[in-house]
C-alpha positions in Angstrom: -70.0 -2.2 5.1 -67.5 -5.0 5.0 -63.9 -4.5 3.9 -62.9 -6.9 1.2 -66.5 -7.4 -0.1 -66.7 -6.5 -3.8 -69.6 -4.1 -3.3 -67.9 -2.4 -0.3 -66.7 1.2 -0.3 -64.1 0.2 2.4 -61.1 -1.8 1.1 -58.7 -3.9 3.1 -55.3 -2.5 3.9 -52.6 -4.9 2.9 -49.4 -4.5 5.0 -46.1 -5.5 3.4 -43.3 -5.4 5.9 -40.6 -4.8 3.3 -42.4 -1.7 2.1 -43.2 -0.3 5.6 -42.4 3.4 6.1 -43.8 3.4 9.7 -46.9 5.5 8.8 -48.8 3.5 11.4 -51.9 3.2 9.1 -52.1 -0.6 9.6 -52.0 -0.3 13.4 -54.6 2.5 13.4 -57.2 0.6 11.3 -56.8 -2.9 12.7 -58.6 -4.2 15.8 -56.9 -3.4 19.1 -53.7 -5.5 19.7 -54.0 -7.2 16.2 -51.0 -5.4 14.8 -48.2 -3.7 16.8 -45.4 -1.7 15.1 -41.9 -1.7 16.5 -39.2 0.4 14.8 -35.7 -1.2 14.9 -33.5 0.3 17.6 -36.2 1.7 19.8 
């Protein structure tokens, strides 16, 4: 099953930095070290 393929049950997760609420969904579903989330002030 390939995310992004029209026949796929899995869909790609599109991260938009301005809409980020730090839910960590993008970091949890991406390959290791592909996305790293840093909250400002920490």
